[in-house]
N, CA, C and O atoms as a GROMACS GRO file, in nm:
protein
  380
    1UNK      N    1   1.000   0.178   2.856
    1UNK     CA    2   0.859   0.150   2.873
    1UNK      C    3   0.799   0.124   2.736
    1UNK      O    4   0.828   0.195   2.640
    2UNK      N    5   0.716   0.023   2.727
    2UNK     CA    6   0.649  -0.005   2.601
    2UNK      C    7   0.500  -0.016   2.625
    2UNK      O    8   0.454  -0.051   2.734
    3UNK      N    9   0.427   0.014   2.522
    3UNK     CA   10   0.281   0.005   2.530
    3UNK      C   11   0.235  -0.101   2.432
    3UNK      O   12   0.297  -0.122   2.328
    4UNK      N   13   0.128  -0.165   2.465
    4UNK     CA   14   0.072  -0.263   2.373
    4UNK      C   15  -0.077  -0.238   2.358
    4UNK      O   16  -0.141  -0.180   2.446
    5UNK      N   17  -0.130  -0.284   2.246
    5UNK     CA   18  -0.272  -0.269   2.219
    5UNK      C   19  -0.338  -0.405   2.235
    5UNK      O   20  -0.276  -0.506   2.203
    6UNK      N   21  -0.459  -0.410   2.284
    6UNK     CA   22  -0.529  -0.537   2.290
    6UNK      C   23  -0.551  -0.593   2.150
    6UNK      O   24  -0.554  -0.518   2.053
    7UNK      N   25  -0.566  -0.724   2.140
    7UNK     CA   26  -0.583  -0.790   2.011
    7UNK      C   27  -0.701  -0.733   1.932
    7UNK      O   28  -0.698  -0.733   1.809
    8UNK      N   29  -0.801  -0.685   2.000
    8UNK     CA   30  -0.920  -0.635   1.932
    8UNK      C   31  -0.907  -0.489   1.890
    8UNK      O   32  -1.001  -0.432   1.834
    9UNK      N   33  -0.792  -0.427   1.918
    9UNK     CA   34  -0.776  -0.286   1.885
    9UNK      C   35  -0.779  -0.266   1.734
    9UNK      O   36  -0.726  -0.348   1.658
   10UNK      N   37  -0.842  -0.159   1.691
   10UNK     CA   38  -0.849  -0.128   1.549
   10UNK      C   39  -0.859   0.022   1.533
   10UNK      O   40  -0.901   0.093   1.624
   11UNK      N   41  -0.820   0.068   1.418
   11UNK     CA   42  -0.842   0.207   1.382
   11UNK      C   43  -0.970   0.206   1.301
   11UNK      O   44  -0.977   0.143   1.196
   12UNK      N   45  -1.071   0.275   1.350
   12UNK     CA   46  -1.204   0.269   1.290
   12UNK      C   47  -1.245   0.408   1.243
   12UNK      O   48  -1.226   0.507   1.314
   13UNK      N   49  -1.300   0.414   1.124
   13UNK     CA   50  -1.350   0.539   1.070
   13UNK      C   51  -1.490   0.520   1.015
   13UNK      O   52  -1.552   0.416   1.036
   14UNK      N   53  -1.539   0.620   0.946
   14UNK     CA   54  -1.676   0.616   0.895
   14UNK      C   55  -1.695   0.505   0.790
   14UNK      O   56  -1.808   0.465   0.764
   15UNK      N   57  -1.585   0.457   0.731
   15UNK     CA   58  -1.595   0.350   0.630
   15UNK      C   59  -1.551   0.215   0.686
   15UNK      O   60  -1.526   0.122   0.609
   16UNK      N   61  -1.541   0.204   0.817
   16UNK     CA   62  -1.504   0.077   0.879
   16UNK      C   63  -1.364   0.079   0.934
   16UNK      O   64  -1.305   0.185   0.955
   17UNK      N   65  -1.310  -0.040   0.956
   17UNK     CA   66  -1.175  -0.054   1.010
   17UNK      C   67  -1.072  -0.024   0.903
   17UNK      O   68  -1.092  -0.053   0.785
   18UNK      N   69  -0.961   0.036   0.946
   18UNK     CA   70  -0.849   0.059   0.857
   18UNK      C   71  -0.768  -0.069   0.848
   18UNK      O   72  -0.735  -0.129   0.950
   19UNK      N   73  -0.737  -0.111   0.726
   19UNK     CA   74  -0.660  -0.234   0.704
   19UNK      C   75  -0.539  -0.201   0.618
   19UNK      O   76  -0.529  -0.093   0.559
   20UNK      N   77  -0.447  -0.296   0.612
   20UNK     CA   78  -0.331  -0.284   0.525
   20UNK      C   79  -0.348  -0.383   0.411
   20UNK      O   80  -0.362  -0.504   0.434
   21UNK      N   81  -0.346  -0.333   0.289
   21UNK     CA   82  -0.357  -0.417   0.171
   21UNK      C   83  -0.217  -0.438   0.116
   21UNK      O   84  -0.142  -0.342   0.098
   22UNK      N   85  -0.182  -0.564   0.090
   22UNK     CA   86  -0.051  -0.599   0.037
   22UNK      C   87  -0.067  -0.686  -0.087
   22UNK      O   88  -0.150  -0.777  -0.091
   23UNK      N   89   0.013  -0.656  -0.189
   23UNK     CA   90   0.011  -0.733  -0.313
   23UNK      C   91   0.154  -0.746  -0.363
   23UNK      O   92   0.229  -0.648  -0.366
   24UNK      N   93   0.192  -0.866  -0.403
   24UNK     CA   94   0.321  -0.889  -0.465
   24UNK      C   95   0.304  -0.877  -0.616
   24UNK      O   96   0.217  -0.941  -0.675
   25UNK      N   97   0.388  -0.793  -0.678
   25UNK     CA   98   0.373  -0.762  -0.820
   25UNK      C   99   0.504  -0.790  -0.894
   25UNK      O  100   0.612  -0.763  -0.843
   26UNK      N  101   0.492  -0.845  -1.013
   26UNK     CA  102   0.608  -0.862  -1.099
   26UNK      C  103   0.661  -0.723  -1.134
   26UNK      O  104   0.582  -0.635  -1.171
   27UNK      N  105   0.792  -0.700  -1.122
   27UNK     CA  106   0.846  -0.566  -1.151
   27UNK      C  107   0.811  -0.514  -1.291
   27UNK      O  108   0.797  -0.393  -1.310
   28UNK      N  109   0.795  -0.604  -1.388
   28UNK     CA  110   0.760  -0.561  -1.524
   28UNK      C  111   0.618  -0.507  -1.532
   28UNK      O  112   0.584  -0.434  -1.625
   29UNK      N  113   0.536  -0.543  -1.434
   29UNK     CA  114   0.395  -0.500  -1.434
   29UNK      C  115   0.368  -0.387  -1.334
   29UNK      O  116   0.253  -0.344  -1.318
   30UNK      N  117   0.472  -0.340  -1.268
   30UNK     CA  118   0.454  -0.242  -1.160
   30UNK      C  119   0.387  -0.113  -1.209
   30UNK      O  120   0.295  -0.063  -1.143
   31UNK      N  121   0.431  -0.060  -1.320
   31UNK     CA  122   0.372   0.064  -1.370
   31UNK      C  123   0.223   0.048  -1.398
   31UNK      O  124   0.143   0.135  -1.361
   32UNK      N  125   0.184  -0.063  -1.461
   32UNK     CA  126   0.042  -0.088  -1.488
   32UNK      C  127  -0.036  -0.107  -1.358
   32UNK      O  128  -0.150  -0.062  -1.346
   33UNK      N  129   0.027  -0.173  -1.262
   33UNK     CA  130  -0.038  -0.193  -1.132
   33UNK      C  131  -0.064  -0.060  -1.063
   33UNK      O  132  -0.173  -0.036  -1.012
   34UNK      N  133   0.037   0.027  -1.062
   34UNK     CA  134   0.020   0.158  -0.999
   34UNK      C  135  -0.084   0.242  -1.072
   34UNK      O  136  -0.157   0.319  -1.010
   35UNK      N  137  -0.090   0.229  -1.204
   35UNK     CA  138  -0.195   0.298  -1.282
   35UNK      C  139  -0.333   0.249  -1.240
   35UNK      O  140  -0.427   0.328  -1.230
   36UNK      N  141  -0.346   0.118  -1.216
   36UNK     CA  142  -0.474   0.063  -1.170
   36UNK      C  143  -0.512   0.123  -1.035
   36UNK      O  144  -0.628   0.160  -1.014
   37UNK      N  145  -0.416   0.131  -0.944
   37UNK     CA  146  -0.445   0.190  -0.812
   37UNK      C  147  -0.486   0.336  -0.826
   37UNK      O  148  -0.571   0.384  -0.750
   38UNK      N  149  -0.428   0.407  -0.921
   38UNK     CA  150  -0.462   0.548  -0.941
   38UNK      C  151  -0.607   0.565  -0.985
   38UNK      O  152  -0.664   0.673  -0.969
   39UNK      N  153  -0.667   0.459  -1.040
   39UNK     CA  154  -0.805   0.465  -1.084
   39UNK      C  155  -0.908   0.441  -0.975
   39UNK      O  156  -1.028   0.448  -1.000
   40UNK      N  157  -0.861   0.412  -0.854
   40UNK     CA  158  -0.955   0.389  -0.743
   40UNK      C  159  -1.023   0.519  -0.704
   40UNK      O  160  -0.973   0.628  -0.733
   41UNK      N  161  -1.139   0.507  -0.639
   41UNK     CA  162  -1.217   0.624  -0.599
   41UNK      C  163  -1.172   0.683  -0.465
   41UNK      O  164  -1.245   0.762  -0.404
   42UNK      N  165  -1.054   0.646  -0.420
   42UNK     CA  166  -0.999   0.703  -0.297
   42UNK      C  167  -0.848   0.715  -0.315
   42UNK      O  168  -0.789   0.641  -0.394
   43UNK      N  169  -0.785   0.807  -0.244
   43UNK     CA  170  -0.642   0.827  -0.262
   43UNK      C  171  -0.561   0.709  -0.206
   43UNK      O  172  -0.591   0.655  -0.100
   44UNK      N  173  -0.458   0.670  -0.282
   44UNK     CA  174  -0.371   0.560  -0.241
   44UNK      C  175  -0.227   0.613  -0.243
   44UNK      O  176  -0.183   0.672  -0.342
   45UNK      N  177  -0.157   0.590  -0.134
   45UNK     CA  178  -0.016   0.628  -0.124
   45UNK      C  179   0.063   0.500  -0.092
   45UNK      O  180   0.093   0.474   0.024
   46UNK      N  181   0.096   0.422  -0.195
   46UNK     CA  182   0.157   0.292  -0.170
   46UNK      C  183   0.303   0.300  -0.128
   46UNK      O  184   0.377   0.390  -0.169
   47UNK      N  185   0.341   0.206  -0.045
   47UNK     CA  186   0.482   0.184  -0.011
   47UNK      C  187   0.529   0.069  -0.099
   47UNK      O  188   0.458  -0.030  -0.114
   48UNK      N  189   0.647   0.082  -0.156
   48UNK     CA  190   0.701  -0.021  -0.243
   48UNK      C  191   0.823  -0.083  -0.177
   48UNK      O  192   0.912  -0.012  -0.130
   49UNK      N  193   0.827  -0.215  -0.173
   49UNK     CA  194   0.939  -0.289  -0.117
   49UNK      C  195   0.991  -0.381  -0.226
   49UNK      O  196   0.924  -0.477  -0.265
   50UNK      N  197   1.111  -0.351  -0.276
   50UNK     CA  198   1.169  -0.426  -0.388
   50UNK      C  199   1.242  -0.549  -0.337
   50UNK      O  200   1.326  -0.541  -0.247
   51UNK      N  201   1.209  -0.663  -0.396
   51UNK     CA  202   1.272  -0.791  -0.365
   51UNK      C  203   1.316  -0.852  -0.499
   51UNK      O  204   1.264  -0.813  -0.604
   52UNK      N  205   1.411  -0.944  -0.497
   52UNK     CA  206   1.448  -1.009  -0.624
   52UNK      C  207   1.326  -1.076  -0.688
   52UNK      O  208   1.265  -1.166  -0.630
   53UNK      N  209   1.291  -1.032  -0.807
   53UNK     CA  210   1.182  -1.093  -0.881
   53UNK      C  211   1.042  -1.045  -0.848
   53UNK      O  212   0.947  -1.088  -0.912
   54UNK      N  213   1.027  -0.957  -0.750
   54UNK     CA  214   0.893  -0.906  -0.717
   54UNK      C  215   0.903  -0.774  -0.643
   54UNK      O  216   1.007  -0.737  -0.589
   55UNK      N  217   0.793  -0.704  -0.642
   55UNK     CA  218   0.781  -0.581  -0.565
   55UNK      C  219   0.658  -0.596  -0.477
   55UNK      O  220   0.549  -0.624  -0.526
   56UNK      N  221   0.675  -0.577  -0.347
   56UNK     CA  222   0.562  -0.577  -0.255
   56UNK      C  223   0.505  -0.436  -0.252
   56UNK      O  224   0.576  -0.339  -0.225
   57UNK      N  225   0.376  -0.426  -0.279
   57UNK     CA  226   0.306  -0.298  -0.277
   57UNK      C  227   0.209  -0.302  -0.159
   57UNK      O  228   0.125  -0.391  -0.151
   58UNK      N  229   0.222  -0.205  -0.069
   58UNK     CA  230   0.135  -0.200   0.049
   58UNK      C  231   0.075  -0.062   0.063
   58UNK      O  232   0.140   0.039   0.036
   59UNK      N  233  -0.051  -0.059   0.105
   59UNK     CA  234  -0.116   0.070   0.130
   59UNK      C  235  -0.234   0.049   0.224
   59UNK      O  236  -0.297  -0.056   0.224
   60UNK      N  237  -0.264   0.152   0.305
   60UNK     CA  238  -0.381   0.143   0.392
   60UNK      C  239  -0.508   0.176   0.315
   60UNK      O  240  -0.508   0.254   0.220
   61UNK      N  241  -0.616   0.113   0.359
   61UNK     CA  242  -0.749   0.141   0.303
   61UNK      C  243  -0.852   0.098   0.406
   61UNK      O  244  -0.823   0.018   0.495
   62UNK      N  245  -0.970   0.151   0.394
   62UNK     CA  246  -1.076   0.106   0.483
   62UNK      C  247  -1.128  -0.028   0.433
   62UNK      O  248  -1.130  -0.055   0.313
   63UNK      N  249  -1.170  -0.111   0.526
   63UNK     CA  250  -1.216  -0.247   0.493
   63UNK      C  251  -1.329  -0.245   0.390
   63UNK      O  252  -1.340  -0.336   0.307
   64UNK      N  253  -1.412  -0.144   0.395
   64UNK     CA  254  -1.524  -0.135   0.300
   64UNK      C  255  -1.476  -0.113   0.157
   64UNK      O  256  -1.555  -0.126   0.063
   65UNK      N  257  -1.349  -0.080   0.138
   65UNK     CA  258  -1.294  -0.054   0.004
   65UNK      C  259  -1.220  -0.174  -0.055
   65UNK      O  260  -1.177  -0.168  -0.170
   66UNK      N  261  -1.204  -0.282   0.021
   66UNK     CA  262  -1.126  -0.396  -0.026
   66UNK      C  263  -1.186  -0.456  -0.153
   66UNK      O  264  -1.112  -0.488  -0.246
   67UNK      N  265  -1.317  -0.473  -0.158
   67UNK     CA  266  -1.379  -0.528  -0.279
   67UNK      C  267  -1.356  -0.438  -0.400
   67UNK      O  268  -1.334  -0.487  -0.511
   68UNK      N  269  -1.360  -0.308  -0.379
   68UNK     CA  270  -1.333  -0.213  -0.488
   68UNK      C  271  -1.190  -0.231  -0.540
   68UNK      O  272  -1.168  -0.228  -0.661
   69UNK      N  273  -1.095  -0.250  -0.450
   69UNK     CA  274  -0.956  -0.272  -0.491
   69UNK      C  275  -0.947  -0.400  -0.574
   69UNK      O  276  -0.889  -0.400  -0.683
   70UNK      N  277  -1.005  -0.508  -0.523
   70UNK     CA  278  -1.000  -0.636  -0.597
   70UNK      C  279  -1.064  -0.624  -0.735
   70UNK      O  280  -1.007  -0.668  -0.834
   71UNK      N  281  -1.183  -0.563  -0.741
   71UNK     CA  282  -1.254  -0.550  -0.868
   71UNK      C  283  -1.175  -0.465  -0.968
   71UNK      O  284  -1.170  -0.497  -1.087
   72UNK      N  285  -1.115  -0.358  -0.920
   72UNK     CA  286  -1.035  -0.272  -1.007
   72UNK      C  287  -0.915  -0.347  -1.062
   72UNK      O  288  -0.882  -0.335  -1.180
   73UNK      N  289  -0.849  -0.424  -0.977
   73UNK     CA  290  -0.732  -0.499  -1.023
   73UNK      C  291  -0.772  -0.605  -1.126
   73UNK      O  292  -0.701  -0.625  -1.224
   74UNK      N  293  -0.884  -0.673  -1.103
   74UNK     CA  294  -0.931  -0.774  -1.198
   74UNK      C  295  -0.962  -0.708  -1.332
   74UNK      O  296  -0.925  -0.761  -1.437
   75UNK      N  297  -1.030  -0.594  -1.331
   75UNK     CA  298  -1.062  -0.523  -1.455
   75UNK      C  299  -0.936  -0.486  -1.532
   75UNK      O  300  -0.938  -0.479  -1.655
   76UNK      N  301  -0.827  -0.463  -1.461
   76UNK     CA  302  -0.700  -0.425  -1.525
   76UNK      C  303  -0.611  -0.545  -1.555
   76UNK      O  304  -0.496  -0.528  -1.595
   77UNK      N  305  -0.663  -0.667  -1.535
   77UNK     CA  306  -0.590  -0.787  -1.572
   77UNK      C  307  -0.504  -0.850  -1.464
   77UNK      O  308  -0.424  -0.938  -1.493
   78UNK      N  309  -0.519  -0.806  -1.340
   78UNK     CA  310  -0.442  -0.862  -1.230
   78UNK      C  311  -0.524  -0.968  -1.156
   78UNK      O  312  -0.647  -0.967  -1.162
   79UNK      N  313  -0.457  -1.056  -1.086
   79UNK     CA  314  -0.522  -1.164  -1.010
   79UNK      C  315  -0.556  -1.114  -0.870
   79UNK      O  316  -0.467  -1.082  -0.792
   80UNK      N  317  -0.685  -1.107  -0.839
   80UNK     CA  318  -0.730  -1.058  -0.708
   80UNK      C  319  -0.694  -1.155  -0.596
   80UNK      O  320  -0.697  -1.116  -0.479
   81UNK      N  321  -0.662  -1.280  -0.630
   81UNK     CA  322  -0.626  -1.377  -0.527
   81UNK      C  323  -0.497  -1.338  -0.454
   81UNK      O  324  -0.473  -1.383  -0.342
   82UNK      N  325  -0.416  -1.255  -0.517
   82UNK     CA  326  -0.290  -1.212  -0.455
   82UNK      C  327  -0.304  -1.097  -0.357
   82UNK      O  328  -0.206  -1.055  -0.296
   83UNK      N  329  -0.425  -1.045  -0.342
   83UNK     CA  330  -0.449  -0.933  -0.251
   83UNK      C  331  -0.460  -0.988  -0.108
   83UNK      O  332  -0.548  -1.068  -0.078
   84UNK      N  333  -0.370  -0.943  -0.022
   84UNK     CA  334  -0.373  -0.983   0.119
   84UNK      C  335  -0.419  -0.863   0.202
   84UNK      O  336  -0.379  -0.750   0.178
   85UNK      N  337  -0.503  -0.891   0.300
   85UNK     CA  338  -0.559  -0.787   0.385
   85UNK      C  339  -0.530  -0.823   0.530
   85UNK      O  340  -0.555  -0.936   0.573
   86UNK      N  341  -0.477  -0.726   0.605
   86UNK     CA  342  -0.447  -0.748   0.747
   86UNK      C  343  -0.491  -0.626   0.827
   86UNK      O  344  -0.490  -0.514   0.778
   87UNK      N  345  -0.528  -0.651   0.952
   87UNK     CA  346  -0.559  -0.539   1.041
   87UNK      C  347  -0.433  -0.452   1.049
   87UNK      O  348  -0.323  -0.504   1.069
   88UNK      N  349  -0.449  -0.324   1.035
   88UNK     CA  350  -0.332  -0.237   1.020
   88UNK      C  351  -0.243  -0.238   1.144
   88UNK      O  352  -0.121  -0.236   1.132
   89UNK      N  353  -0.301  -0.240   1.262
   89UNK     CA  354  -0.218  -0.238   1.382
   89UNK      C  355  -0.140  -0.369   1.398
   89UNK      O  356  -0.026  -0.368   1.445
   90UNK      N  357  -0.200  -0.480   1.360
   90UNK     CA  358  -0.129  -0.608   1.365
   90UNK      C  359  -0.016  -0.610   1.263
   90UNK      O  360   0.093  -0.660   1.291
   91UNK      N  361  -0.041  -0.555   1.146
   91UNK     CA  362   0.062  -0.551   1.041
   91UNK      C  363   0.180  -0.465   1.084
   91UNK      O  364   0.295  -0.502   1.063
   92UNK      N  365   0.151  -0.353   1.144
   92UNK     CA  366   0.257  -0.263   1.189
   92UNK      C  367   0.335  -0.327   1.304
   92UNK      O  368   0.458  -0.318   1.308
   93UNK      N  369   0.265  -0.390   1.396
   93UNK     CA  370   0.331  -0.453   1.511
   93UNK      C  371   0.418  -0.571   1.469
   93UNK      O  372   0.516  -0.603   1.536
   94UNK      N  373   0.383  -0.636   1.357
   94UNK     CA  374   0.456  -0.752   1.310
   94UNK      C  375   0.583  -0.720   1.235
   94UNK      O  376   0.654  -0.812   1.194
   95UNK      N  377   0.613  -0.594   1.215
   95UNK     CA  378   0.733  -0.556   1.138
   95UNK      C  379   0.856  -0.560   1.221
   95UNK      O  380   0.965  -0.531   1.171
   0.00000   0.00000   0.00000
């Protein structure tokens, strides 16, 4: 037996919908990238997926925090254009 969620399903909290933030990072810059995430005003527990030539960094955050993530990364010298945001349930279902 399997269960499915409607397309409009979301995990919603006081700060909005929960989303999955994904960024591809050069392995040489990973430590600096993780230091940037540590400077955010909310806890981040990233998952790291190592690929040849890059590391995919993924973590959940509330949608209201996405701009804060982008701004923090830009301040630390990273390109905010590489930040991908997906509804968390869709991201999990797509794995």
